[in-house]
Steps between C-alpha positions, in 0.01 A plus 500: 500500500239253629202425282323285766133572564373596835130491574404762756158446661383816677685728257247775540585556865770727630752222572406323175576804306828550659596132446388535132730804448801325671452192298495695178819698608662159550414392156218247563189464295211572723138383493304749714186325600198715595133441554432796266775569243318811386608659838867426454723760667763684291763326718418179312623643165736244345319198657251276332174579680277188538159438637504268806316469829637323809145360564499327160756202486452466132592854417818464706596185330460674166706809596773293676551258214849537352632732776822413682415664828192614698482797735178557700454842659129481570350616826173471682416869479276517814683353789187483714275319260487126540364473150775697346766298685350170402478611133872603523616172648291291252644709218857436639438128492375531145826681402701227657307224317514688167874528547534132543263408219701729268828311585653804669714426809598845620249720690547826686234629738443773739372493862557726793742557787265340756623157387868581574670362804607753772885508537617285772137362581554132402236522228236742651342691217429871498122452477508300823671776689343758740406812315465352153206709346173308538378614163786306332441175677271361234704589208800359665332170558396494128868568405590193723246285318649598160849428624392158621333427171832588329692277736292205396488579132826365385586834337829682552368802674610809669258688720590858582363649813537875493398765747279793386573588147484834309641663181829667529505883530851486337673480845684168579403341831830312511672190363246225451555176688330165489489243775359139497209461745583792734381860539752769384363766727370721227152631506481648158646417160472636153301303239795560254746333740305184577420478126870498418573236765226281375640511146850430623376190673328346200808314385663466829481206744596704800144521645351199325201357697533783764322792646705816476526806716591817319605846620801733512842466648548849640 
């Protein structure tokens, strides 16, 4: 059983909670990093809850120190607010810099399906296609900025780009599949399934320095 430490920034969110639970199931020690630890969700039981804020580089450096891996599951919240999006992107850059200063090389992040290439399109991305929802254009561009920052960071990163996410109702949506760079065709995925795939990829080089489409093979 692994005793490696994983720092999860954004552990209070829905995906962050699912990732924390998956990490604990796989035997990792987890630092669940929250702005307000007093509001820790019961799903974080078993993790070490720590105070940290993406807007505060120093707090991230403190909470990342001594970890083996970093997983960032933060989001902008309000997709139509320029202020929220800029805060989100600057916090992401802080997370990248804190990872580097802590001497950690492996970083997992989360974006959105808008960054994925359309099958057979020679690199045309979903967010450039006709019919892509206008309200998602700003957040997809922000995801692109985060991915670009990772690509220039020197870290070994994997950037998952899921479609809409929701918690499982107990019914399987199919066998999970992951594909480098390209859309899978899925428009919905369970938090639990993407969390499991993120944990599996931590110590794998299959999707090193790549964006990853995730969906179901059904």
